[in-house]
C-alpha positions in Angstrom: -37.0 195.9 -50.0 -36.8 199.1 -52.1 -35.1 197.3 -55.0 -37.7 194.5 -54.8 -40.7 196.9 -55.0 -39.1 199.1 -57.6 -38.2 196.2 -59.8 -41.6 194.6 -59.4 -43.4 197.7 -60.5 -41.1 198.6 -63.4 -41.1 195.1 -64.8 -44.8 194.5 -64.3 -45.7 197.7 -66.2 -43.1 197.0 -68.9 -44.5 193.5 -69.4 -48.1 194.6 -70.0 -48.8 194.1 -73.7 -45.3 192.8 -74.3 -44.7 189.9 -76.7 -44.0 187.5 -73.9 -47.3 188.3 -72.3 -49.0 187.6 -75.6 -47.0 184.3 -75.8 -48.2 183.4 -72.3 -51.8 183.9 -73.5 -51.1 181.7 -76.6 -49.5 178.9 -74.5 -52.3 179.0 -71.9 -54.8 178.5 -74.7 -53.1 175.2 -75.6 -51.7 173.9 -72.3 -52.9 173.8 -68.7 -52.1 177.0 -66.8 -49.8 175.6 -64.0 -47.2 174.0 -66.3 -47.1 177.2 -68.5 -46.6 179.3 -65.4 -43.9 177.0 -64.2 -42.1 177.3 -67.5 -42.4 181.1 -67.5 -41.1 181.2 -63.9 -38.0 179.1 -64.7 -37.1 181.1 -67.8 -37.8 184.4 -66.1 -35.7 183.5 -63.0 -32.8 182.4 -65.2 -32.9 185.4 -67.6 -33.3 187.9 -64.8 -30.5 186.3 -62.7 -28.2 186.7 -65.7 -29.4 190.2 -66.2 -28.7 191.1 -62.6 -25.2 189.6 -62.8 -24.5 191.6 -66.0 -25.9 194.7 -64.4 -23.9 194.4 -61.3 -20.6 193.4 -63.0 -20.5 195.4 -66.2 -23.2 198.1 -65.9 -25.7 198.8 -68.5 -23.5 197.9 -71.5 -24.7 194.8 -73.3 -24.4 194.1 -77.1 -27.9 193.0 -77.8 -27.8 193.1 -81.6 -26.5 189.6 -82.2 -28.6 188.1 -79.4 -31.8 189.7 -80.9 -31.0 188.5 -84.4 -30.4 184.9 -83.2 -33.6 185.0 -81.1 -35.6 186.5 -84.1 -34.4 183.7 -86.5 -35.3 181.1 -83.8 -38.8 182.6 -83.5 -39.3 182.4 -87.3 -38.3 178.8 -87.1 -40.8 178.2 -84.2 -43.5 179.8 -86.4 -42.8 177.5 -89.3 -42.6 174.5 -87.0 -45.9 175.5 -85.4 -47.6 175.7 -88.8 -46.1 172.4 -90.1 -47.2 170.7 -86.9 -46.0 167.4 -85.5 -47.5 164.0 -85.7 -47.6 161.8 -82.7 -48.1 158.1 -82.5 -51.0 156.9 -80.4 -48.6 156.0 -77.6 -46.9 159.4 -77.8 -50.2 161.1 -77.8 -51.3 159.3 -74.7 -48.1 160.3 -72.9 -48.5 163.9 -74.0 -52.0 164.2 -72.8 -51.0 163.2 -69.2 -47.7 165.0 -69.2 -47.0 168.5 -68.1 -43.3 168.3 -69.0 -43.7 169.2 -72.6 -45.6 172.4 -71.7 -43.0 173.4 -69.1 -40.1 172.8 -71.5 -41.9 174.6 -74.4 -42.8 177.6 -72.3 -39.3 177.7 -70.7 -37.4 177.7 -74.0 -39.8 180.1 -75.8 -39.7 182.6 -72.9 -36.0 182.3 -72.4 -35.4 183.2 -76.1 -38.1 185.9 -76.0 -36.5 187.7 -73.1 -33.0 187.8 -74.4 -32.4 191.4 -75.3 -36.0 192.3 -74.5 -36.9 195.6 -72.7 -37.5 193.7 -69.4 -34.1 192.2 -69.6 -32.5 195.5 -70.3 -34.6 197.2 -67.6 -33.4 194.6 -65.1 -29.8 195.1 -66.1 -30.3 198.9 -65.6 -32.0 198.5 -62.3 -29.2 196.2 -61.1 -26.6 198.8 -61.8 -28.0 201.0 -59.0 -30.2 198.8 -56.8 -29.5 195.7 -54.7 -28.9 192.5 -56.6 -31.2 190.2 -54.7 -34.1 192.7 -54.5 -33.8 193.5 -58.2 -33.8 189.8 -59.2 -36.7 188.9 -57.0 -38.8 191.9 -57.9 -38.2 191.7 -61.6 -38.9 188.0 -61.6 -42.1 188.3 -59.6 -43.3 191.3 -61.7 -42.9 189.5 -64.9 -44.5 186.3 -63.6 -47.5 188.3 -62.2 -48.0 190.1 -65.5 -47.8 186.8 -67.5 -50.2 185.1 -65.0 -52.8 187.6 -66.0 -52.3 186.5 -69.7 -52.5 182.9 -68.7 -55.9 183.4 -67.1 -57.2 185.1 -70.3 -55.6 182.4 -72.5 -57.2 179.6 -70.5 -60.6 181.2 -71.0 -60.1 181.6 -74.7 -58.6 178.2 -75.2 -61.8 176.4 -74.4 -63.7 178.5 -77.0 -61.3 178.5 -79.9 -60.7 175.7 -82.4 -57.2 174.1 -82.3 -56.5 175.3 -85.9 -57.2 178.9 -85.0 -54.9 178.6 -82.0 -52.2 177.0 -84.1 -52.3 179.7 -86.8 -52.5 182.5 -84.2 -49.4 181.1 -82.4 -47.5 180.7 -85.6 -48.3 184.3 -86.6 -47.2 185.5 -83.1 -43.9 183.7 -83.5 -43.4 185.3 -87.0 -44.3 188.8 -85.8 -42.0 188.5 -82.7 -39.2 187.1 -84.8 -39.5 189.9 -87.4 -39.7 192.5 -84.6 -36.5 191.2 -83.0 -34.6 191.1 -86.2 -35.8 194.6 -87.4 -35.1 196.1 -84.0 -31.6 194.6 -84.1 -30.6 196.1 -87.4 
């Protein structure tokens, strides 16, 4: 229980104002909240499970430079893709309107990449070196999901008031900024 509470608190506070919380806000402005939260939960559970395994087995040593550079380049690509946009046929558009799958997949992939080498991943690894594995995993996952849920609520409120073009440009800029931050911090 100590590991769960400690991990929850540390990760919740570390996530406040973090890039993935801002991404949650951007996703929630475009998609319904529940699929976005599901995607975040899946990605967070996987990344934090890996973090705990690494922390338990090899301690706090993890070469994050290459991971951060690859994730940064991917984010730059996501930004360009967001600006370029996609075109859907009428049939694809009808499917996308009723489908939550695309939001879950998009949020899962984006959050998985965003968390690789991030401070919450490194914090989870560090906690796992001294705390219980299950408690650390559960607490860190719940802490991050709770912090991102706050951003989803704010994003949902903004999404109904902002034009789609503004959201598109804002999301692309966020991807560009996060990509640049990851690359600069790695080198």
